[in-house]
C-alpha positions as MATLAB code, in Angstrom:
seq = 'XXXXXXXXXXXXXXXXXXXXXXXXXXXXXXXXXXXXXXXXXXXXXXXXXXXXXXXXXXXXXXXXXXXXXXXXXXXXXXXXXXXXXXXXXXXXXXXXXXXXXXXXXXXXXXXXXXXXXXXXXXXXXXXXXXXXXXXXXXXX';
ca = [
     -85.039  -27.235 -111.387;
     -81.372  -26.774 -110.635;
     -78.744  -28.912 -112.296;
     -77.262  -31.788 -110.352;
     -73.855  -30.902 -108.959;
     -71.374  -33.714 -109.451;
     -68.972  -34.397 -106.602;
     -66.147  -36.833 -107.289;
     -64.670  -38.845 -104.430;
     -61.082  -39.865 -104.955;
     -59.235  -42.795 -103.350;
     -57.597  -40.410 -100.882;
     -61.168  -39.619  -99.701;
     -61.009  -36.072 -101.028;
     -64.232  -34.720 -102.484;
     -64.031  -32.617 -105.640;
     -66.901  -30.351 -106.691;
     -66.856  -30.275 -110.489;
     -69.146  -27.211 -110.530;
     -66.771  -25.032 -108.465;
     -63.632  -26.869 -109.659;
     -62.273  -27.273 -106.142;
     -62.060  -29.715 -103.263;
     -64.869  -29.505 -100.694;
     -65.474  -30.771  -97.179;
     -68.530  -32.608  -95.885;
     -69.641  -29.367  -94.221;
     -69.443  -27.557  -97.553;
     -71.489  -30.325  -99.199;
     -74.062  -29.949  -96.399;
     -74.267  -26.231  -97.187;
     -74.723  -26.970 -100.903;
     -77.668  -29.262 -100.048;
     -79.131  -26.733  -97.563;
     -79.105  -24.146 -100.362;
     -81.448  -26.427 -102.322;
     -78.933  -27.846 -104.783;
     -79.084  -31.453 -105.903;
     -75.839  -33.407 -105.647;
     -74.553  -36.680 -106.968;
     -71.387  -38.159 -105.502;
     -69.444  -40.488 -107.772;
     -66.520  -42.697 -106.779;
     -63.909  -41.568 -109.295;
     -62.283  -44.994 -109.651;
     -65.324  -47.304 -109.842;
     -67.782  -44.703 -111.202;
     -70.356  -45.993 -108.658;
     -72.944  -43.575 -107.303;
     -72.125  -43.145 -103.596;
     -74.462  -40.214 -102.923;
     -76.505  -42.059 -100.279;
     -73.506  -43.220  -98.271;
     -71.910  -39.765  -98.483;
     -75.103  -38.163  -97.173;
     -75.245  -40.700  -94.319;
     -71.625  -39.823  -93.526;
     -72.592  -36.145  -93.644;
     -75.431  -36.722  -91.156;
     -73.094  -38.659  -88.862;
     -70.580  -35.813  -89.028;
     -73.300  -33.271  -88.169;
     -74.512  -35.388  -85.233;
     -70.945  -35.834  -83.985;
     -70.393  -32.061  -84.007;
     -73.734  -31.293  -82.333;
     -73.530  -29.712  -78.900;
     -76.794  -31.353  -77.858;
     -76.675  -34.907  -76.510;
     -78.072  -37.501  -78.891;
     -81.437  -39.154  -78.366;
     -80.696  -42.831  -77.778;
     -84.406  -43.637  -77.402;
     -85.020  -42.356  -80.940;
     -82.197  -44.526  -82.253;
     -83.669  -47.563  -80.490;
     -87.025  -46.908  -82.177;
     -85.281  -46.670  -85.549;
     -83.384  -49.926  -84.974;
     -86.540  -51.683  -83.763;
     -88.626  -50.432  -86.673;
     -89.724  -52.792  -89.429;
     -86.767  -52.096  -91.720;
     -84.332  -51.122  -88.987;
     -83.050  -48.207  -91.068;
     -83.313  -44.454  -90.656;
     -84.809  -44.019  -94.110;
     -87.320  -46.806  -93.490;
     -88.334  -45.248  -90.177;
     -88.809  -41.791  -91.688;
     -90.758  -43.189  -94.661;
     -93.011  -44.954  -92.153;
     -93.617  -41.666  -90.327;
     -94.310  -39.898  -93.615;
     -96.834  -42.605  -94.552;
     -98.577  -42.288  -91.173;
     -98.806  -38.524  -91.673;
     -99.864  -38.875  -95.337;
     -96.849  -36.878  -96.518;
     -95.371  -37.360  -99.990;
     -91.860  -36.018 -100.443;
     -90.903  -38.555 -103.108;
     -91.884  -36.464 -106.122;
     -90.207  -33.185 -105.165;
     -89.666  -30.825 -102.288;
     -92.755  -28.753 -101.398;
     -92.769  -25.173 -102.579;
     -91.448  -22.818  -99.938;
     -94.534  -20.624 -100.002;
     -96.834  -23.615  -99.437;
     -96.575  -24.456  -95.760;
     -98.999  -27.093  -94.574;
     -99.966  -28.120  -91.072;
     -98.302  -31.505  -91.651;
     -95.080  -29.853  -92.774;
     -95.190  -27.622  -89.687;
     -95.651  -30.673  -87.466;
     -92.809  -32.551  -89.157;
     -90.483  -29.566  -88.838;
     -91.454  -29.124  -85.206;
     -91.044  -32.844  -84.532;
     -87.585  -32.985  -86.086;
     -86.400  -29.776  -84.442;
     -87.820  -30.444  -80.991;
     -88.006  -34.199  -80.490;
     -85.809  -36.153  -82.816;
     -82.467  -34.717  -81.907;
     -83.070  -33.701  -78.312;
     -82.543  -35.915  -75.304;
     -85.985  -35.769  -73.776;
     -87.553  -38.351  -71.528;
     -90.999  -38.036  -73.103;
     -91.439  -38.253  -76.835;
     -94.625  -36.902  -78.361;
     -96.253  -38.937  -81.082;
     -98.899  -37.761  -83.534;
    -101.615  -39.439  -81.437;
    -100.626  -37.515  -78.277;
    -100.575  -34.064  -79.870;
    -103.756  -32.009  -79.570;
];
């Protein structure tokens, strides 16, 4: 398991990667996560863990930069879901598909049918603006 990379967020909103000893952007943090590294973002003044909110900000930034139009129907389903949160909605989907990502990421060489479906669903449905959304019960 890789060490957790500590990112400090200063009051001027700059993000400092203590591993590389330099300031980083949200895009650079996204790349660090894509490479499989674990991060922890700490507010330098309060010492609070702000990793979750930083990752939400990162997702928003990625969506904002996307050339594809957003899927407002997906967002409505998230808002209308039991918890009304993105993480709650995704956890609900994972439970319906009997997926367990809580313990650790699946090994790259182990690719299951469920993982293939989830990847396909996220890549093809979640972030596209389609008029018909496939659900697990409609796929055959």
